[in-house]
MARNU-82220 format. One record per residue: residue number from 1; residue in three letters; y, x, z of N, C-alpha, C in turn. Coordinates in Angstrom, 3 decimals, padded with zeros to 6 digits. Last residue first. Layout:
BEGIN
  seq  type       nyy       nxx       nzz      cayy      caxx      cazz       cyy       cxx       czz
  NUM   ALA         Y         X         Z         Y         X         Z         Y         X         Z
...
REM end
This chain:
BEGIN
  seq  type       nyy       nxx       nzz      cayy      caxx      cazz       cyy       cxx       czz
  289   ARG  -016.636   020.272   018.404  -017.111   019.521   019.497  -017.968   020.186   020.353
  288   GLY  -015.873   021.673   016.210  -015.150   021.970   017.408  -015.707   021.123   018.613
  287   ALA  -017.425   020.733   014.079  -017.727   022.086   014.573  -016.990   022.394   015.920
  286   GLU  -016.049   018.284   013.672  -017.414   018.253   014.218  -017.795   019.561   014.732
  285   LYS  -013.637   019.272   012.714  -013.601   018.492   013.845  -015.052   018.452   014.462
  284   GLU  -014.449   020.491   010.338  -013.867   021.310   011.446  -013.870   020.655   012.705
  283   GLY  -015.228   018.320   008.932  -016.317   019.310   009.317  -015.721   020.201   010.378
  282   LEU  -012.874   016.916   008.720  -013.958   016.287   009.395  -014.995   017.324   009.845
  281   SER  -011.621   018.737   006.932  -011.039   018.423   008.299  -012.088   017.737   009.119
  280   GLN  -013.171   018.640   004.627  -013.151   019.892   005.442  -012.503   019.576   006.782
  279   TRP  -012.749   016.043   003.768  -014.091   016.433   004.098  -014.020   017.657   004.962
  278   ALA  -009.918   016.069   003.210  -010.535   015.164   004.135  -011.891   015.568   004.659
  277   GLN  -009.740   018.121   001.339  -009.025   018.238   002.613  -009.566   017.364   003.622
  276   ASN  -011.337   017.100  -000.747  -011.630   018.371  -000.112  -011.014   018.465   001.295
  275   LEU  -009.811   014.798  -001.377  -011.182   014.703  -000.887  -011.671   015.944  -000.177
  274   LEU  -007.404   015.879  -002.120  -007.479   015.124  -000.969  -008.857   014.954  -000.426
  273   ARG  -008.119   017.450  -004.504  -007.533   017.992  -003.373  -007.665   017.240  -002.039
  272   ARG  -009.239   015.439  -006.197  -009.971   016.526  -005.747  -009.491   017.185  -004.508
  271   THR  -007.002   013.844  -006.438  -008.122   013.256  -005.986  -009.076   014.409  -005.440
  270   LEU  -005.163   015.653  -007.660  -004.913   015.125  -006.348  -006.125   014.508  -005.716
  269   VAL  -006.466   016.203  -010.141  -006.034   017.235  -009.245  -005.884   016.846  -007.824
  268   GLN  -006.791   013.694  -011.290  -007.988   014.558  -011.110  -007.583   015.582  -010.046
  267   VAL  -004.049   012.811  -011.435  -005.103   012.042  -010.759  -006.259   012.845  -010.385
  266   MET  -003.092   014.840  -013.140  -002.780   014.875  -011.726  -003.596   013.916  -010.927
  265   ASP  -004.205   013.994  -015.635  -004.496   015.283  -015.077  -004.218   015.311  -013.567
  264   ARG  -002.843   011.494  -015.912  -004.346   011.574  -015.787  -004.818   012.900  -015.129
  263   ARG  -000.149   012.261  -016.091  -000.570   011.448  -014.942  -002.096   011.597  -014.780
  262   TYR  -000.297   013.831  -018.525   000.066   014.374  -017.299  -000.435   013.680  -016.021
  261   ASP  -000.859   011.677  -020.301  -001.756   012.777  -020.096  -001.512   013.509  -018.806
  260   ALA   001.474   010.105  -020.043   000.149   009.551  -019.585  -000.778   010.673  -019.348
  259   SER   004.343   011.954  -018.800   003.510   011.475  -019.867   002.210   010.874  -019.292
  258   ALA   006.999   010.928  -016.728   005.836   011.761  -016.925   005.111   011.111  -018.171
  257   ARG   009.468   009.557  -016.584   009.071   010.460  -015.499   007.934   011.403  -015.776
  256   LEU   009.815   007.979  -018.759   010.757   009.072  -018.515   010.307   010.038  -017.483
  255   ASP   006.340   007.488  -019.693   007.721   006.976  -019.528   008.588   008.224  -019.223
  254   ASP   003.167   006.399  -020.930   004.163   007.405  -020.960   005.545   006.827  -020.584
  253   ILE   000.839   005.032  -018.419   001.736   004.966  -019.576   002.587   006.258  -019.622
  252   PRO  -002.718   005.161  -017.496  -001.291   005.165  -017.360  -000.499   005.056  -018.645
  251   ASP  -005.421   004.397  -016.479  -004.861   003.977  -017.756  -003.348   003.969  -017.610
  250   SER  -008.331   005.901  -014.870  -006.856   005.742  -014.960  -006.456   005.261  -016.321
  249   LEU  -010.936   006.563  -015.143  -010.636   005.243  -014.806  -009.118   004.873  -014.943
  248   GLU  -010.854   009.363  -015.451  -011.157   008.550  -016.658  -010.917   007.020  -016.364
  247   LYS  -010.017   010.168  -012.934  -009.144   010.426  -014.191  -009.531   009.436  -015.240
  246   ALA  -012.301   009.528  -011.505  -011.068   008.805  -011.179  -010.060   009.063  -012.373
  245   LYS  -014.095   011.226  -012.686  -014.291   009.843  -012.882  -012.963   009.071  -012.547
  244   GLN  -013.058   013.693  -011.715  -013.106   013.483  -013.129  -013.303   011.943  -013.416
  243   ALA  -013.585   013.176  -009.004  -012.226   013.442  -009.408  -012.107   013.146  -010.992
  242   ALA  -016.381   013.169  -008.988  -015.594   011.994  -008.512  -014.109   012.093  -009.050
  241   GLU  -016.928   015.742  -009.816  -017.388   014.625  -010.565  -016.554   013.368  -010.253
  240   ASP  -015.819   017.365  -007.794  -015.273   017.436  -009.166  -015.657   016.269  -010.026
  239   VAL  -017.470   016.681  -005.613  -016.049   016.339  -005.584  -015.503   016.340  -007.051
  238   ARG  -019.833   017.893  -006.593  -019.723   016.409  -006.407  -018.357   015.897  -006.344
  237   GLU  -019.060   020.598  -006.666  -019.524   019.946  -007.875  -019.379   018.361  -007.752
  236   GLU  -018.610   021.087  -003.951  -017.536   021.284  -004.980  -017.884   020.539  -006.255
  235   THR  -020.087   018.508  -001.998  -020.048   019.825  -002.576  -018.915   019.969  -003.511
  234   LEU  -020.420   016.385   000.115  -019.314   016.615  -000.766  -019.158   018.123  -001.108
  233   THR  -023.612   014.778   000.082  -022.772   015.936   000.652  -021.591   016.235  -000.330
  232   GLU  -023.693   011.173  -000.294  -023.830   012.498  -000.792  -023.180   013.553   000.156
  231   GLY  -023.032   008.567   000.306  -024.450   009.032   000.493  -024.755   010.418   000.071
  230   ILE  -020.453   008.470  -002.053  -020.992   007.837  -000.935  -022.497   008.170  -000.823
  229   ILE  -019.754   009.634  -004.483  -019.759   010.590  -003.314  -020.424   009.816  -002.034
  228   LEU  -019.884   007.901  -006.488  -020.473   009.158  -006.790  -020.545   009.940  -005.558
  227   ALA  -018.420   005.629  -005.651  -019.950   005.515  -005.657  -020.487   006.884  -005.779
  226   GLU  -015.833   006.409  -006.166  -016.329   006.344  -004.800  -017.831   006.395  -004.693
  225   ALA  -015.803   006.120  -008.876  -015.622   007.447  -008.385  -016.118   007.410  -006.912
  224   GLU  -015.930   003.382  -009.135  -016.971   004.180  -009.686  -016.959   005.602  -009.240
  223   LYS  -013.598   002.564  -007.834  -014.831   002.356  -007.193  -016.024   003.109  -007.811
  222   ALA  -010.634   003.220  -007.321  -011.599   003.927  -008.297  -012.993   003.787  -007.762
  221   ARG  -008.461   000.582  -006.726  -009.443   001.511  -006.235  -010.454   002.017  -007.269
  220   PHE  -005.111   000.380  -007.886  -006.446  -000.084  -007.812  -007.279   000.994  -007.126
  219   VAL  -001.934  -001.062  -008.850  -002.616  -000.145  -008.022  -004.107  -000.551  -007.800
  218   THR  -001.841  -002.128  -012.329  -001.878  -002.355  -010.872  -002.321  -001.254  -010.139
  217   PRO  -001.848  -000.761  -014.823  -000.956  -001.985  -014.590  -000.753  -002.347  -013.173
  216   ALA  -001.921   002.705  -013.772  -002.616   001.578  -014.372  -001.623   000.344  -014.219
  215   VAL  -000.752   004.600  -012.192  -001.583   005.053  -013.349  -002.409   003.914  -013.968
  214   ALA   000.438   004.108  -009.885   001.223   004.457  -010.899   000.500   004.925  -012.104
  213   GLY  -002.277   004.892  -007.536  -000.997   004.249  -007.872  -000.306   004.917  -009.047
  212   LEU  -005.581   004.507  -006.337  -004.699   005.204  -007.304  -003.435   004.365  -007.581
  211   ALA  -007.903   005.295  -003.854  -006.943   004.328  -004.310  -005.893   005.058  -005.085
  210   ILE  -011.029   005.535  -002.711  -010.081   006.310  -003.486  -009.201   005.239  -004.204
  209   ARG  -013.135   005.731   000.075  -012.214   004.897  -000.710  -011.290   005.927  -001.464
  208   ALA  -016.389   005.879   001.519  -015.286   006.483   000.851  -014.506   005.465   000.146
  207   ASP  -019.112   006.751   003.748  -018.210   005.761   003.112  -017.104   006.547   002.570
  206   THR  -020.661   008.967   004.385  -021.271   007.593   004.485  -020.453   006.432   003.968
  205   CYS  -021.503   012.003   003.320  -020.375   011.153   003.248  -020.997   009.627   003.220
  204   THR  -023.318   014.250   005.371  -023.297   013.140   004.452  -022.096   012.324   004.525
  203   ASN  -023.669   016.130   007.274  -023.295   016.542   005.914  -023.411   015.437   004.896
  202   GLY  -022.559   014.168   009.824  -023.218   015.431   009.567  -022.799   015.997   008.221
  201   ASP  -020.860   011.846   008.389  -021.845   011.878   009.347  -022.771   013.143   009.095
  200   ARG  -017.684   010.756   007.504  -018.687   011.735   007.436  -019.584   011.682   008.633
  199   THR  -015.588   009.057   005.288  -016.342   008.930   006.585  -017.481   009.960   006.500
  198   VAL  -012.403   009.076   003.867  -013.770   009.575   003.770  -014.366   009.621   005.255
  197   THR  -009.988   007.858   001.726  -010.585   007.582   003.030  -012.017   008.143   002.947
  196   VAL  -006.923   008.536  -000.053  -008.441   008.624   000.089  -008.862   008.381   001.506
  195   ALA  -004.565   007.850  -002.487  -004.948   007.818  -001.076  -006.423   007.806  -001.086
  194   VAL  -001.994   008.915  -004.750  -003.429   008.979  -004.432  -003.692   008.828  -002.903
  193   GLY   000.331   008.329  -007.314   000.059   008.167  -005.867  -001.473   008.130  -005.685
  192   VAL   002.521   009.744  -009.599   001.140   009.413  -009.300   001.033   009.412  -007.766
  191   VAL   005.266   009.106  -009.511   004.652   009.534  -010.802   003.092   009.260  -010.709
  190   THR   007.313   006.940  -007.748   006.092   007.698  -007.855   005.682   007.944  -009.244
  189   ILE   010.822   007.354  -007.589   009.666   006.534  -008.002   008.477   007.398  -008.310
  188   ALA   012.525   008.589  -004.703   012.139   008.758  -006.198   010.923   007.880  -006.467
  187   ASP   013.058   009.269  -002.165   014.074   008.521  -002.882   013.811   008.618  -004.439
  186   GLY   011.583   012.564  -001.788   011.921   011.178  -001.388   012.904   010.601  -002.298
  185   LYS   011.087   014.823  -003.415   010.256   014.586  -002.204   010.355   013.092  -001.819
  184   ARG   011.079   014.162  -006.998   011.652   014.615  -005.709   010.923   014.245  -004.544
  183   ARG   009.320   013.267  -008.722   010.217   014.257  -009.230   011.056   014.813  -008.138
  182   ALA   006.133   012.988  -007.090   007.338   012.474  -007.712   008.210   013.642  -008.157
  181   LEU   003.145   012.091  -005.665   003.642   013.051  -006.614   004.890   012.338  -007.208
  180   LYS   002.013   011.548  -002.521   002.875   010.970  -003.584   003.419   012.114  -004.429
  179   TYR  -001.084   011.166  -000.857  -000.086   012.105  -001.464   000.711   011.440  -002.573
  178   PHE  -002.944   010.612   002.057  -002.141   010.028   000.933  -001.254   011.199   000.456
  177   ARG  -006.056   010.093   003.945  -004.880   010.857   003.523  -004.173   010.238   002.255
  176   ASN  -008.218   010.009   006.531  -007.350   009.101   005.682  -006.192   009.883   005.319
  175   ALA  -011.471   010.378   007.866  -010.260   010.985   007.490  -009.579   010.140   006.450
  174   THR  -013.761   009.709   010.581  -013.066   009.151   009.325  -011.807   009.977   009.139
  173   ASN  -014.796   009.915   013.015  -015.468   010.607   011.909  -014.884   010.175   010.562
  172   PRO  -013.262   008.197   014.638  -013.113   009.629   014.832  -013.760   010.452   013.722
  171   GLY  -012.250   005.492   012.477  -012.911   006.012   013.545  -012.750   007.558   013.583
  170   PRO  -009.220   003.653   011.477  -010.245   004.674   011.236  -010.868   005.297   012.465
  169   VAL  -009.039   000.255   012.245  -008.511   001.578   012.576  -009.590   002.563   012.275
  168   PRO  -008.965  -002.224   009.636  -009.762  -001.527   010.681  -009.154  -000.151   010.904
  167   TRP  -005.929  -004.106   009.194  -006.955  -003.261   008.731  -007.765  -002.654   009.908
  166   SER  -003.505  -006.534   007.992  -004.349  -005.973   009.090  -005.466  -005.020   008.526
  165   ILE  -000.378  -008.137   007.781  -001.334  -007.243   007.107  -002.134  -006.617   008.236
  164   GLY   001.299  -011.385   007.597   000.677  -010.210   008.241  -000.175  -009.362   007.447
  163   THR   002.432  -013.247   005.999   002.877  -013.224   007.383   002.265  -012.058   008.133
  162   VAL   003.495  -013.893   002.994   002.648  -012.946   003.622   003.151  -012.725   005.069
  161   LEU   003.720  -017.381   002.148   004.408  -016.121   002.685   003.368  -015.221   003.261
  160   GLU   003.643  -019.900  -000.467   002.968  -019.033   000.694   003.947  -017.847   000.917
  159   ASP   004.416  -021.328  -002.549   004.735  -021.964  -001.297   004.100  -021.105  -000.157
  158   PRO   003.528  -019.877  -004.832   004.932  -019.927  -004.577   005.321  -020.542  -003.179
  157   SER   000.624  -017.925  -003.754   001.226  -019.108  -004.404   002.699  -019.162  -003.922
  156   ARG  -000.655  -014.778  -004.506   000.224  -015.537  -003.588   000.770  -016.790  -004.339
  155   ARG  -002.067  -013.224  -006.234  -002.737  -014.475  -005.827  -001.809  -015.302  -004.785
  154   ASN   000.058  -011.693  -008.768  -000.840  -011.646  -007.625  -001.278  -013.073  -007.236
  153   LYS   001.632  -009.388  -010.993   001.011  -010.756  -010.779   000.100  -010.617  -009.649
  152   LYS   002.382  -006.940  -011.896   003.359  -007.779  -011.149   002.909  -009.235  -010.968
  151   PHE  -000.213  -006.996  -014.030   001.029  -006.321  -013.838   001.989  -007.283  -013.196
  150   GLY  -002.831  -008.746  -012.262  -002.231  -008.093  -013.342  -000.967  -007.491  -013.031
  149   THR  -003.725  -009.674  -009.830  -004.388  -010.194  -010.989  -003.901  -009.612  -012.315
  148   TYR  -004.270  -008.531  -006.514  -003.554  -008.421  -007.791  -004.380  -008.928  -008.912
  147   PHE  -006.132  -008.986  -004.320  -004.807  -009.697  -004.370  -004.151  -009.562  -005.782
  146   ASP  -008.333  -007.671  -003.625  -008.541  -008.878  -004.515  -007.233  -009.611  -004.855
  145   ASP  -007.632  -005.651  -001.937  -008.343  -005.319  -003.113  -008.556  -006.448  -004.072
  144   LEU  -006.763  -007.143   000.223  -005.676  -006.516  -000.670  -006.366  -006.083  -002.032
  143   ALA  -008.463  -010.174   000.838  -008.457  -008.743   000.813  -007.448  -008.218  -000.174
  142   ILE  -006.837  -012.786   002.530  -007.405  -012.324   001.353  -007.332  -010.732   001.353
  141   THR  -006.782  -015.803   004.460  -006.828  -014.310   004.454  -007.372  -013.869   003.115
  140   ARG  -004.589  -018.510   005.217  -005.765  -017.901   004.577  -005.667  -016.467   004.604
  139   VAL  -003.472  -021.622   006.342  -003.398  -020.124   006.482  -004.716  -019.683   005.980
  138   GLN  -001.613  -024.514   005.192  -002.831  -023.774   005.474  -002.487  -022.269   005.699
  137   THR   000.761  -025.875   004.933  -000.400  -026.683   005.098  -001.657  -025.879   005.464
  136   ALA   002.938  -024.265   004.446   003.126  -025.329   005.371   001.830  -026.053   005.760
  135   SER   001.066  -021.117   004.389   001.941  -022.147   003.747   002.211  -023.253   004.766
  134   ALA   000.357  -017.648   004.547   000.533  -018.906   005.176   001.459  -019.830   004.328
  133   LEU  -001.822  -014.973   004.468  -000.908  -015.791   003.686  -000.887  -017.097   004.409
  132   CYS  -002.585  -011.801   005.394  -002.575  -013.134   005.926  -001.506  -013.937   005.179
  131   LEU  -004.546  -009.339   003.764  -003.278  -009.993   003.945  -003.505  -011.343   004.530
  130   GLU  -006.226  -006.338   004.781  -006.258  -007.711   004.364  -004.958  -008.262   004.607
  129   ALA  -007.331  -002.989   003.785  -006.300  -003.970   004.315  -006.599  -005.388   003.822
  128   ASP  -008.806  -000.549   003.503  -009.443  -001.941   003.478  -008.581  -003.036   004.042
  127   LEU  -007.472   001.734   003.349  -007.787   001.329   004.653  -008.548  -000.057   004.779
  126   SER  -006.829   002.043   000.713  -007.742   002.989   001.205  -008.246   002.654   002.669
  125   LEU  -004.838   000.055   000.537  -006.131  -000.150  -000.066  -007.182   000.768   000.420
  124   LEU  -002.738   001.306   002.027  -003.346   000.075   002.572  -004.687  -000.229   001.866
  123   PRO  -002.282   003.573   000.231  -002.729   003.744   001.592  -003.401   002.511   002.169
  122   PRO  -001.543   002.084  -002.245  -002.693   002.950  -002.181  -003.193   003.232  -000.734
  121   VAL   000.864   000.626  -001.164  -000.400  -000.071  -001.576  -001.624   000.892  -001.640
  120   SER   003.235   001.924  -000.716   002.424   001.535   000.403   001.109   000.982  -000.028
  119   ASP   004.507   002.356  -003.265   003.966   003.516  -002.392   003.015   003.028  -001.347
  118   ALA   004.024   000.972  -006.276   004.365   000.641  -004.932   003.695   001.587  -004.007
  117   ALA   003.601   001.297  -008.980   004.067   002.539  -008.211   004.470   002.086  -006.842
  116   PRO   003.073  -001.161  -010.072   001.922  -000.202  -009.953   002.302   001.024  -009.236
  115   SER   004.458  -003.852  -008.041   004.733  -002.630  -008.886   003.523  -001.694  -008.847
  114   GLY   004.282  -005.993  -006.517   003.331  -005.898  -007.582   003.554  -004.678  -008.412
  113   SER   005.727  -007.160  -004.397   006.468  -006.783  -005.592   005.489  -006.559  -006.743
  112   CYS   003.972  -007.242  -002.329   004.154  -008.471  -003.002   004.946  -008.222  -004.395
  111   VAL   004.237  -004.742  -001.111   002.910  -005.195  -001.569   003.130  -006.362  -002.562
  110   ASN   006.841  -004.772  -000.280   006.352  -003.810  -001.200   005.060  -004.155  -001.823
  109   GLY   006.812  -006.950   001.528   007.636  -007.003   000.359   007.194  -006.002  -000.781
  108   ALA   005.266  -005.861   003.457   004.739  -007.037   002.759   005.581  -007.216   001.463
  107   LEU   006.848  -003.760   004.413   005.515  -003.516   003.770   005.022  -004.661   002.989
  106   THR   010.311  -003.896   003.690   009.196  -004.350   004.358   007.828  -003.935   003.634
  105   ALA   013.288  -001.963   003.968   012.152  -002.283   003.110   010.982  -002.766   003.964
  104   GLN   015.112  -000.927   005.878   015.158  -002.312   005.442   013.885  -002.848   004.758
  103   ASN   014.589   001.684   006.545   015.064   000.823   007.629   015.112  -000.679   007.175
  102   ARG   014.136   002.823   004.005   013.054   002.641   004.961   013.408   001.744   006.070
  101   VAL   016.777   002.737   003.002   015.702   001.934   002.326   014.600   001.642   003.378
  100   MET   017.950   004.688   004.698   018.521   003.292   004.597   017.459   002.371   004.018
   99   GLN   016.408   007.055   004.013   016.430   006.450   005.316   016.872   005.015   005.362
   98   GLY   014.924   006.482   000.760   015.792   007.122   001.659   015.736   006.474   003.035
   97   GLY   011.356   006.190  -000.328   012.876   006.079  -000.531   013.706   006.978   000.408
   96   PHE   008.994   007.490   001.523   009.355   006.309   000.982   010.842   006.083   000.869
   95   VAL   007.870   009.569   002.821   008.505   009.866   001.535   008.862   008.624   000.851
   94   ARG   006.828   008.457   005.151   007.725   009.664   005.384   008.465   010.029   003.983
   93   ALA   005.060   006.610   004.390   006.395   006.246   004.961   007.344   007.262   004.932
   92   CYS   002.772   008.068   003.615   003.589   007.371   002.646   004.947   006.998   003.134
   91   ASP   001.978   008.969   006.102   002.242   009.905   004.957   003.117   009.205   003.972
   90   VAL   001.411   006.461   007.234   002.459   007.231   007.743   002.892   008.292   006.836
   89   LEU  -000.753   005.773   005.652   000.358   004.933   005.544   001.674   005.662   006.150
   88   ALA  -002.630   007.712   006.357  -002.119   007.689   005.022  -000.804   006.863   004.909
   87   PRO  -003.170   007.061   009.131  -002.517   008.315   008.785  -001.948   008.263   007.315
   86   ALA  -003.264   004.575   010.948  -003.085   004.511   009.591  -002.450   005.846   009.094
   85   ALA  -003.785   005.097   013.663  -004.265   003.864   013.097  -004.222   003.780   011.580
   84   ARG  -002.561   007.404   014.350  -004.073   007.359   014.484  -004.542   006.112   013.702
   83   GLU   000.008   007.042   013.756  -000.549   008.284   013.269  -002.148   008.232   013.418
   82   MET   000.704   004.714   015.077   000.354   004.600   013.586  -000.253   005.941   013.075
   81   GLY   001.510   004.694   017.654   000.017   004.581   017.447  -000.367   004.674   015.880
   80   PRO   004.322   004.829   017.850   003.585   005.946   018.265   001.959   005.898   017.901
   79   HIS   006.453   003.830   015.228   005.417   003.384   016.230   004.520   004.495   016.533
   78   ARG   008.189   004.782   013.325   008.640   004.811   014.766   007.537   004.492   015.668
   77   LEU   007.072   004.301   010.908   007.331   005.727   011.337   007.601   005.785   012.812
   76   ILE   006.978   001.585   010.886   005.651   002.354   010.755   005.937   003.776   011.310
   75   ASP   009.642   000.986   010.794   008.973   000.603   011.940   007.612   001.407   011.989
   74   GLY   010.363   001.890   008.224   010.829   002.647   009.346   010.084   002.241   010.606
   73   VAL   009.153  -000.160   006.718   008.610   001.206   006.592   009.052   002.113   007.797
   72   THR   008.926  -003.134   008.790   009.583  -002.222   007.805   008.817  -000.912   007.751
   71   THR   007.535  -006.339   009.050   007.516  -004.897   009.542   008.015  -003.950   008.399
   70   GLY   007.275  -008.999   008.440   008.668  -008.363   008.381   008.639  -006.925   008.784
   69   GLY   004.629  -009.626   008.885   005.088  -009.644   007.493   006.513  -008.969   007.327
   68   GLY   003.213  -007.456   011.474   003.815  -008.638   010.882   004.402  -008.504   009.543
   67   ILE   000.120  -005.724   011.580   001.607  -005.741   011.455   002.044  -007.070   011.004
   66   ALA  -002.654  -004.509   013.151  -002.059  -005.601   012.541  -000.543  -005.564   012.601
   65   ALA  -005.767  -002.870   013.525  -004.340  -002.726   013.407  -003.859  -003.960   012.691
   64   GLN  -008.583  -002.688   015.608  -007.926  -003.244   014.529  -006.428  -003.058   014.683
   63   GLY  -009.974  -001.745   017.894  -010.325  -001.215   016.644  -009.679  -001.787   015.459
   62   ASP  -008.617  -003.082   019.958  -010.029  -003.472   019.639  -010.387  -003.036   018.278
   61   GLU  -005.305  -002.835   018.580  -006.275  -003.036   019.746  -007.574  -003.363   019.153
   60   ILE  -002.183  -002.764   017.902  -003.327  -001.918   017.582  -004.231  -001.994   018.843
   59   LYS   000.527  -004.505   016.397  -000.578  -004.546   017.434  -001.741  -003.580   016.964
   58   ILE   003.799  -005.121   015.881   002.738  -004.295   015.468   001.782  -004.144   016.710
   57   ASP   006.138  -007.631   014.680   005.135  -007.120   015.707   004.212  -006.150   015.136
   56   ARG   008.000  -008.788   013.200   007.887  -007.332   013.075   006.936  -006.727   014.054
   55   PHE   007.952  -011.401   013.776   007.643  -011.074   012.433   007.513  -009.600   012.203
   54   ALA   008.710  -012.464   016.193   007.504  -011.719   016.230   007.066  -011.263   014.767
   53   ASP   010.544  -015.157   014.702   010.120  -014.415   015.900   008.809  -013.669   015.672
   52   ILE   012.531  -015.110   011.887   011.192  -015.443   012.373   010.869  -014.539   013.511
   51   ASN   014.957  -014.556   010.673   014.915  -015.359   012.033   013.632  -015.667   012.568
   50   GLY   014.755  -013.306   008.243   015.172  -012.523   009.414   015.129  -013.243   010.682
   49   LEU   014.258  -014.396   005.773   013.238  -014.247   006.744   013.517  -013.728   008.055
   48   TRP   015.869  -016.684   003.558   016.044  -015.441   004.500   014.975  -015.542   005.564
   47   VAL   015.452  -017.603   000.446   015.052  -017.999   001.787   015.009  -016.763   002.793
   46   LEU   017.414  -018.493  -002.300   016.820  -017.420  -001.540   016.545  -017.982  -000.083
   45   ARG   017.533  -020.038  -005.392   017.560  -020.247  -003.975   016.776  -019.222  -003.254
   44   GLU   017.463  -019.136  -008.009   018.503  -020.095  -007.685   018.634  -020.255  -006.203
   43   ALA   016.816  -016.122  -009.416   016.380  -016.996  -008.269   017.698  -017.813  -008.017
   42   SER   015.150  -013.736  -011.550   016.204  -014.755  -011.307   015.822  -015.639  -010.205
   41   GLU   014.975  -010.296  -012.553   014.458  -011.436  -011.890   015.590  -012.465  -011.765
   40   ARG   016.458  -008.551  -014.028   015.020  -008.525  -014.242   014.363  -009.656  -013.636
   39   ARG   019.172  -008.410  -013.644   018.655  -009.509  -014.395   017.215  -009.467  -014.794
   38   ALA   020.048  -006.582  -011.857   019.724  -006.038  -013.196   019.241  -007.187  -014.115
   37   ARG   020.212  -008.209  -009.546   021.458  -007.629  -010.169   021.222  -007.149  -011.513
   36   LEU   017.515  -008.679  -009.123   018.442  -009.794  -009.407   019.756  -009.348  -010.107
   35   ASP   016.538  -006.129  -008.514   016.140  -006.781  -009.776   017.016  -008.005  -010.148
   34   VAL   018.021  -005.662  -006.181   018.233  -004.764  -007.363   017.726  -005.467  -008.549
   33   LEU   016.909  -007.715  -004.606   018.358  -007.721  -004.938   018.649  -006.812  -006.090
   32   LEU   014.064  -006.907  -004.529   014.599  -008.220  -005.084   016.062  -008.124  -005.428
   31   ASN   013.983  -004.342  -003.173   013.477  -004.590  -004.568   014.163  -005.781  -005.243
   30   THR   015.252  -004.727  -000.775   015.481  -003.505  -001.464   014.781  -003.489  -002.873
   29   GLY   014.960  -006.894   000.910   015.776  -007.038  -000.427   015.932  -005.780  -001.161
   28   GLY   013.761  -007.532   003.389   014.575  -006.372   003.208   015.521  -006.382   001.963
   27   ALA   013.522  -010.659   002.542   013.391  -009.915   003.713   014.332  -008.651   003.629
   26   LEU   013.357  -013.765   001.021   014.165  -012.554   001.088   014.090  -011.901   002.477
   25   PRO   011.418  -015.814  -001.196   011.574  -015.173   000.127   012.435  -013.819   000.060
   24   THR   012.831  -018.377  -002.991   012.314  -016.995  -003.098   012.508  -016.305  -001.830
   23   GLY   011.881  -021.860  -003.371   012.725  -020.777  -002.928   011.981  -019.458  -002.987
   22   GLY   010.081  -023.744  -004.298   011.388  -023.681  -004.945   012.310  -022.561  -004.426
   21   PRO   008.735  -023.835  -001.189   008.651  -024.446  -002.544   009.961  -024.461  -003.220
   20   LEU   009.978  -022.840   001.264   009.457  -021.929   000.286   009.236  -022.655  -001.147
   19   CYS   010.800  -024.323   003.453   011.716  -024.034   002.425   011.184  -023.361   001.183
   18   ALA   008.573  -024.486   005.103   008.956  -025.763   004.444   009.984  -025.496   003.334
   17   LEU   008.547  -021.893   005.920   007.437  -022.353   005.014   007.863  -023.619   004.342
   16   THR   010.766  -021.997   007.631   010.674  -021.083   006.503   009.730  -021.577   005.509
   15   GLU   009.976  -023.769   009.580   011.114  -024.117   008.827   011.099  -023.297   007.498
   14   GLN   007.960  -022.144   010.706   007.555  -023.546   010.154   008.711  -023.932   009.219
   13   LEU   009.244  -019.886   011.745   008.307  -019.742   010.541   008.036  -021.139   009.940
   12   ASP   012.800  -020.638   012.128   011.495  -020.174   012.529   010.564  -020.203   011.458
   11   ALA   015.288  -021.345   010.946   015.293  -020.792   012.326   013.944  -020.241   012.786
   10   PRO   016.385  -020.425   007.599   015.707  -021.285   008.537   015.511  -020.530   009.862
    9   MET   018.728  -020.279   005.624   018.487  -019.377   006.717   017.692  -020.159   007.821
    8   ASP   019.044  -020.199   002.117   018.610  -020.869   003.269   018.308  -019.812   004.330
    7   LEU   021.459  -019.962  -000.335   020.778  -019.176   000.613   020.383  -020.076   001.876
    6   GLU   021.826  -020.265  -003.827   021.863  -020.886  -002.556   021.085  -019.948  -001.619
    5   PHE   023.748  -018.217  -006.122   022.482  -018.716  -005.664   022.708  -019.347  -004.291
    4   ASP   025.214  -016.776  -009.040   025.306  -017.613  -007.845   023.887  -018.178  -007.451
    3   ARG   024.248  -013.395  -009.922   024.515  -014.725  -010.297   024.589  -015.553  -008.947
    2   LEU   025.776  -010.317  -009.080   024.670  -011.253  -008.873   025.116  -012.560  -009.376
    1   MET   026.896  -007.825  -011.347   027.085  -008.770  -010.231   025.980  -009.708  -010.262
REM end
């Protein structure tokens, strides 16, 4: 059972921000309420976010995608422009929990939970996403790549709320992919999550992102592996080098779902697979022009 708590239900964003010092934001609750019930978290006062107008807005325009802090995983799946604006995020949404969870869970909540197995974070990292954080006195933007400071720790202040997430829409010469390895297709905690973004110009990889989940205290970008392929032709040997480096950068744990060694091996396998798929898809697109 849950311990007693107070519940604030502010009418708009400004009232919500005024409630936050000393209050815990509550949106979908798919992580928070479970943790409260299990006594992994405690909260004496919850602040309901459901009354904020436009909190679930999704905008895709001028080469930029932006979603409100209350956007749910289900909203991502239902929006017709997301397949183009965030292919990896759509791939993630399809295997994110069950249908009821997808309809409630918010992307901002998943990001702020800080879990190393948070499904939405590798895709968003691979897209160079930024977070908009607002308090009663200021609004600031921070790159998702700079957001986490340790296991379940981040740079959000207690009086701040993630009001939006934005990222540049991938161009026609960019491929963006995600794969979740788990013990079931859906409704299961990630064993390894890998997202990649590859930009191709002729036979040269001009940009790359490799984001890894569930294999370190936080989701992270394998930047040393990215550096091995940027400016290069993605030959089999070059891709193998990047996949090996991604494996070396991983620092997973043993748990009930998988051993650390298995996770490392799967980082290598999935990174290699997704890089090859992304590179080949771009080559086929160029050939078809």
